[in-house]
KEZA-132866 format. One record per residue (C-alpha): residue in three letters; x, y, z. Coordinates in pm, whole numbers, padded with zeros to 5 digits, always signed. Layout:
<nodes>
alaXYZ;...
</nodes>
This chain:
<nodes>
unk-00662+02961-00247;unk-00722+02793+00066;unk-00990+02599-00089;unk-00777+02423-00324;unk-00514+02297-00088;unk-00713+01980+00050;unk-00834+01868-00338;unk-00456+01941-00416;unk-00328+01700-00102;unk-00602+01457-00208;unk-00441+01408-00559;unk-00121+01385-00421;unk-00212+01158-00152;unk-00434+00896-00384;unk-00133+00915-00663;unk+00094+00793-00373;unk-00146+00544-00211;unk-00218+00393-00588;unk+00118+00427-00756;unk+00371+00387-00477;unk+00183+00176-00248;unk-00073-00057-00394;unk+00079-00119-00735;unk+00424-00194-00688;unk+00305-00468-00415;unk-00006-00649-00581;unk+00048-00557-00968;unk-00336-00545-01035;unk-00337-00273-01300;unk-00713-00307-01378;unk-00806-00161-01045;unk-00575+00167-01079;unk-00856+00368-01276;unk-01091+00235-01009;unk-00916+00361-00730;unk-00827+00716-00923;unk-01195+00735-01048;unk-01379+00687-00716;unk-01135+00925-00565;unk-01178+01189-00814;unk-01515+01120-00879;unk-01597+01136-00472;unk-01374+01451-00457;unk-01571+01634-00761;unk-01945+01538-00631;unk-01841+01641-00247;unk-01691+01968-00374;unk-02009+02039-00600;unk-02290+01966-00342;unk-02083+02011+00006;unk-02274+02241+00272;unk-02286+02211+00663;unk-02598+02061+00643;unk-02583+01796+00396;unk-02201+01681+00474;unk-02274+01403+00691;unk-02578+01264+00486;unk-02324+01300+00140;unk-02065+01116+00326;unk-02304+00822+00417;unk-02432+00840+00081;unk-02122+00803-00114;unk-02024+00505+00113;unk-02359+00359+00039;unk-02329+00396-00337;unk-01982+00235-00303;unk-02131-00057-00138;unk-02338-00129-00395;unk-02102-00122-00652;unk-01891-00348-00444;unk-02186-00609-00425;unk-02239-00601-00827;unk-01870-00583-00906;unk-01639-00879-00918;unk-01521-01018-00581;unk-01223-00850-00444;unk-01006-00929-00159;unk-01045-00725+00156;unk-00714-00565+00101;unk-00862-00438-00200;unk-01155-00320-00041;unk-00941-00131+00227;unk-00771+00050-00056;unk-01128+00130-00233;unk-01243+00286+00078;unk-00904+00474+00144;unk-00985+00616-00175;unk-01314+00715-00107;unk-01209+00880+00232;unk-00951+01075+00104;unk-01216+01209-00185;unk-01430+01310+00084;unk-01177+01477+00300;unk-01030+01661+00006;unk-01395+01779-00103;unk-01616+01848+00188;unk-01343+02072+00368;unk-01270+02083+00715;unk-01218+02363+00950;unk-00862+02330+00983;unk-00593+02267+00668;unk-00396+02109+00940;unk-00649+01853+01048;unk-00742+01789+00691;unk-00379+01707+00574;unk-00297+01530+00877;unk-00631+01275+00849;unk-00536+01219+00469;unk-00179+01142+00600;unk-00301+00908+00850;unk-00533+00729+00585;unk-00241+00683+00361;unk-00024+00559+00656;unk-00253+00333+00782;unk-00234+00129+00418;unk+00101+00176+00395;unk+00178-00001+00731;unk-00121-00232+00760;unk-00065-00389+00412;unk+00298-00435+00442;unk+00469-00768+00424;unk+00577-00781+00776;unk+00234-00679+00939;unk-00004-00856+00694;unk+00213-01137+00551;unk+00322-01188+00226;unk+00062-01211-00066;unk+00094-01426-00354;unk+00061-01239-00713;unk-00317-01284-00842;unk-00282-01421-01170;unk-00559-01343-01420;unk-00663-01571-01726;unk-00975-01601-01938;unk-01054-01997-01922;unk-01311-02203-02156;unk-01424-02494-01997;unk-01566-02782-02228;unk-01896-02788-02024;unk-02179-02534-01946;unk-02133-02493-01579;unk-02426-02320-01440;unk-02343-02359-01045;unk-02148-02102-00919;unk-01968-02347-00641;unk-01926-02630-00907;unk-01742-02352-01140;unk-01515-02293-00868;unk-01447-02663-00795;unk-01363-02719-01149;unk-01128-02409-01185;unk-00959-02501-00854;unk-00886-02835-00972;unk-00780-02739-01331;unk-00553-02475-01210;unk-00427-02607-00906;unk-00469-02310-00702;unk-00675-02069-00500;unk-00976-01924-00730;unk-01023-01552-00590;unk-01249-01431-00879;unk-01472-01624-01127;unk-01688-01422-01351;unk-01886-01614-01608;unk-01801-01397-01941;unk-02033-01653-02158;unk-02249-01952-02111;unk-02324-02155-02395;unk-02596-02428-02347;unk-02597-02564-02694;unk-02244-02588-02766;unk-02187-02708-02361;unk-01909-02487-02297;unk-01855-02184-02039;unk-01613-01882-02058;unk-01490-01769-01723;unk-01253-01485-01627;unk-01023-01627-01311;unk-00827-01439-01107;unk-00620-01710-00907;unk-00309-01758-00672;unk-00087-02065-00737;unk-00070-02301-00441;unk+00233-02492-00331;unk+00167-02753-00575;unk+00260-02727-00944;unk-00077-02646-01125;unk-00134-02853-01446;unk-00072-02710-01755;unk-00358-02531-01974;unk-00301-02514-02334;unk-00446-02234-02537;unk-00639-02277-02831;unk-00474-02163-03202;unk-00552-01802-03270;unk-00661-01712-02876;unk-00486-01435-02694;unk-00220-01518-02411;unk-00503-01483-02167;unk-00735-01758-02304;unk-00714-02104-02231;unk-00919-02444-02265;unk-00973-02680-01988;unk-01044-03059-02143;
</nodes>
């Protein structure tokens, strides 16, 4: 029975971290399954493979796997990276087991508390809501820096993520999924093409 207490506390902690702390502050719903998946996946693997000889190596290996995933995924803010590693840490604490339940629960509470305090607007400052938009440029842009410059000029804000969905060299167009934050100045209006979804826009 005691072996199931830490996993249960881990699930409670990741739900609290994701739905009570991260989501109300940042509104990026697409990262919710990522946080939950990382946490539950690490919890399951560490519970299945944990042993006194493999615990340290397992922890380092899981952190290394997450780093590889991070490099191959779209860019994240430093705050979101902190939530990723918090989710992973909670999973490890819940799965590998510690000598004392009190210590394990206390460490999990410390991780959640650190994010709750460290990501508070009074400590880290206000953060503008990240807007997601699918943009179609009327030019095939292969250079990442040029692409960001064009998107920055078009949207009038800070481009946080820019993932090329489709690069059409024949018809000279680029389809990009952009995550951006509006700056103080008014951004230009982006017209959506007929039949496009609400997230689609064309830059002329």
